[in-house]
N, C-alpha and C positions, 0 to 999 in steps of 0.2 A: 599348416602342416598337412601333408597328404595322408590319406587313410592307410597307405602302406606303412608309413612311419609310425602310425598310432599303435601298431602291434609291438613296437619296441618295448621291452620290459615286461610284457604280459607272459604268463605261463604257457607252456605248450598245450595245444588243444583249445585255445581261446578262439571262439567263433566270432571273427570280426570281418565284416565285408570290406574289401579293399578297392572295389571298383566304383563306378558311377551308376546310379540307378537308371536303368534303361527301359523299364516297364512300369506302368501305373499299378497294375495288379499282377501278382505272381500267378501264372496259369499252371494248372495241374491236370495233365491229360492222363487218365487212368485206363489201362487195358488189362483185362483178365481173359486168358484163353488157354485152351488145350486143343487137341486134335479135332474134337467134335464141336466145341462150344466157344463162343466169343461174346464178351461184354465190354462196353466202352462208356466212359463218362468224362465230362470236362468240368472242372471246378476252378476255384481260385482261392487265394489265401484269406479273402474277406468272408468266406463261408466256413461253417463248422465242418471239419473234415475228420473222419475216423479212418486212420491208416490201419491196414490190416494185411495179413498174409493168409491166403486161402489154405485150407487144410488139405483139400484134395490134390490130386496130381495135375495142377494147373500152374500157370505162370502169371504173376502179377508184375506189371510194368507201370511205374509211376514216372512220367516225363514232366519234370519241374522246369518251368521257363521263367527265369528271374531269380536272382540270388540275394537281393538286398534284405530279405526278412530273415535275420539270424535266428529269431525265435522259432520259425518254422523248421529251419535246418536242425536246431537242437531237439525239437519235438520228434522229428523223424529219427534222429540219432538215438534218442532214449527209447523210442518205441521198438526199434529193431536192433538195439544194442550195437550200433555202428560206432567204431572207435573214434574218440575225440579228435585224433590227428586227421582222420578222414574228413570229419566235419570242418575242421580248420582249413584244410586244403580246398574244400568245395567252394568256400566263399572267398578264398584268397586267389584272385584272378591273375596273379603274377606267377603262377606255377608253370614249370616246364612239363612237356609231355612225359608221362612215366607210368609204370605198372608196379603195383605193390600188393603183396599178399598179407592178409590179416587172419586172425583166428576164425572170425565169423564170416569172412567174405573176401572178395578181390576188388581192387580199386584201380581205375584207369583214368588218366587225364590226357586229353587230346585237344588240339586247337583247330577249330574250323576256320576256313579262309573264305573271304568274299572280295570281289574286285569291282571297284567303281570305275568303269571304263572312261567316262567323260573326265573325271578328276585324276585318272591314272593313280588310284590309291588302293592298296591292299589292306583290308581290315581283318582282325583276328577276333575270335570268340572262344573262350575257354569252355570246354565240355568235359564234365566229370561223369563217370559211370561207376556205380557200385552194385555188385551183384553177389548173390549167394544162391543156394539151391531153391528154385521156385520164385525168386524175388529179384527184381532189378530196378534201380533208380538211375535215371539220367538227369543231369543238371546242366542247364545252359543259361547264358546271360540274357538273351533277348527272346522275343516271342516268335522268332523265325522258326519255321518247322523244318529243322535239319534232317528229321528222320521220316519224312513223308513216304518215301518208297517202302521202307520197312513196315510202316504202319499199314500201308495199302496191301502189302502181301499178307499181313496177319488178317486183315479184314476180309480179303478174298479167299484166304485159305490156300493160296498157291505157293509152290516152292516148299523148301524144307523147314521154314521157320516155325510152322505150327507143329512140326513133328519132333522138334529138338528142344533142348533146355535153354537156360539163361546164358550159358557160355556161348551158344550159337547166336542168341539175340545180341549179346554184347559185341560179337564179331560183326554181325550185320550192321549195327549202328556205326562201328568204327569204319567198316568198309564203305558205308555211304558217305562219311566225311572225307575219306581218302579219295573216293571217286570224284568228289566235287573239286579236289585239288586239280585234277586233269582239266576240268572245265575252266577253272581260274587261270591255269597256265596257258590254255588255248587262247584266252582273251589277251593275256600278256604277250603271247607270240604275235597276235594281230597288231598290237601296239608297236612291237619291235619292227615288224615289217613296214608299218607306216613311217616309223622313224627313219628306216633305211631309205625309203622312197623320197622322203623330204630332204634327207641329207644329200642324195645324189642329184636331185632336181632343183631344190630351192636354196639349200644351204642357209637356212634361216639362222639368225644370230642366237636364238634361244634354244637351238637343238642341243647344245652342250648341257644346258640346264635340264632339259627334258631327259637326256640320257642319264645324268647324275641322279635325278629324281627317281627314275625307274630302277636304277641300281639299288637305291636305298629301300625301295618297296620290295625288291626281291630279297634283300637282306632280311627283312621282316619275315617273309615266307620261309627263308632258310632256317631262321631261329625256331620256327614252329614245326618244321618238318624233320630237321636233323635228329633231335632227341627221340622222335617217334620211332625211328628204326630200332633203337635199343629197347624201347618199351614193348613194341610188338614182338621182338625177338624173345624177350623174357616171358611174355604172355604165351608164345607158342611152345616154349620149352618147360613151362611149369608142370609139375606132377601133382598139382592140387586135385583132390577128388571131385571138385566141382566141374573140372574140365573133362569132357568126354574125349576119348582117344580119337574118335572120328572127326573132331573139330580141328585137330592139329594141322591137317592138310590145308584147310581153309585159312588158318592163321599164317601158315608159311606163304601161301599165295598173297595174303595181305601184306606180308613183309616184303615180298618181291615188288609189289605195287609201290610201296613206300620208297624202295631203292630207286625204282624207275622215276618217280616224281622228283626225288632228290637229284638224280642225274639231269633231268630236264631243267631244274633250277640252276644247276652249275653250268649247263650249256648256254642258257640264256644270259647268265652273268658274263660268260666268256664272249658271247656275241656282242654284248653291250660294251665290253672292253674294246673289242675290235671296231665297233662303230665310233667309239671315242677317238681311237687312233686314226680311223678313216676321216673323221671330222677335222682333226688337226692336219692330216695330209691334204685334205681338200682346201683348207684355208691357205696352207703353204703353196699349193699348186696355183690357186687363184692369185695369190700375191706374186708368184713368179711370173704368171702371165701378164699381170699389170706392169711389172718391172721390165719384162721383155718388150712390151709395146713402147714404154717410155724410153727404153734404151735405143730402140730402132728409130724413134722420132728424133732423139738427140743426135744419133749417128748421122741421120739424113741432113739435119740442119747445121752440123759443124762445118762442112765445106761451104755451104751456102752463106753461113755467117762470116766465114773467112773472106769470101769474095766481096760480100757487102761491106765488110769492114775495111778491106784493102782499098776499094775504090771510093770509100767514104772519107779517106784521109785528105787533108787540105794542103797537099804539096802543090807548088806551081808547076814543077817539071814532071807531069804525068801525061805522056803523049796520048794514051788511050782516051783521056777525057775530051780530047779535041775531035775524036772521030764523030762523024755525022750520025752513024747508026750504032755507036758504042753502047748505048743503053739497051737496045734490042739484042745486040750480040751478047751482052752480059746475061740478060734474061734467058736467052737460048742456051747458053752454057749451063746455067743453073738448072734448067729443065732437063738437059741431057744428063747432068750429074744425078738429079733426082731419079729419073727413069733408070739409069744404069745401076744405082744402088738398089732400087726395088727389084730389078731383074736378078741381081746378085744374091739378095736375101732370099728370093724365091728359089733359086737354084740350090742354096744352102739349106732349104727347108726351114728357114727361120720365120717365114710367113705362112 
């Protein structure tokens, strides 16, 4: 039985990990910062950890990498009074992108995409973000550093991120994931261009399978991106006191980026449909060319076969058989017929 089905019959809020273990140790990257100060540490779930929220006007960011330790998630939930339904959704990797408001904080689920170009495969990773005033938790399935750019801006003190609250940090993390969508789709576009070149030059027999495979991979991307538009729209329109009014313009821009990404996915799917039709047309065209050549060959040999059959009959009273040069005359007539037919086909532009 899959881990997803093990949740059947359990009460709401049960913290059951439904994915496959992708890390040996759960990494915990901790950042504490304000406009003037910055502190960083890296731990894992095999060490004794004291989770806390700073009392002063600073922001605590816990970046959790790996979700298989349900006890750790429950400990975090109890320490910071995170709703049990949020804890359940964090470890249930089959969630769709969404935005939810709770009494103690806001919760976002987004799916990160990665593209394996040699295998032409799109993989997804669930990312959960919970934040309240002065505190943010991000949860991801693997050790991949999805938020490297945001972390570097905090470390360097550049940009707005050190001057704003957790709402802007949550936006920055989501923006980094969405920006990576463009990189993934650029790689997909390169594969589509190569498919088109192969189709027009080689017309390999496996192109149809390659087109169908890429269409399935784009469907995976679409399932991850389509619900995100609604989630970001709700995020940008919320009137929760945690969200500063100045962050709304950035969230609207993020929403526009999501729409743009979705349009790209739909365009690529349409292009693949067109390539599939082009592949069928190319096969039909090549078959017609073959049939055309065979038909011309057949047409040429019909009169030649008629003459060969006529003078191959065994009748005694056939005067032409007695001609001294009859054989050469017949060959000459056949050559003339052949040349005449070729000239005629050329004038008709059949050759």
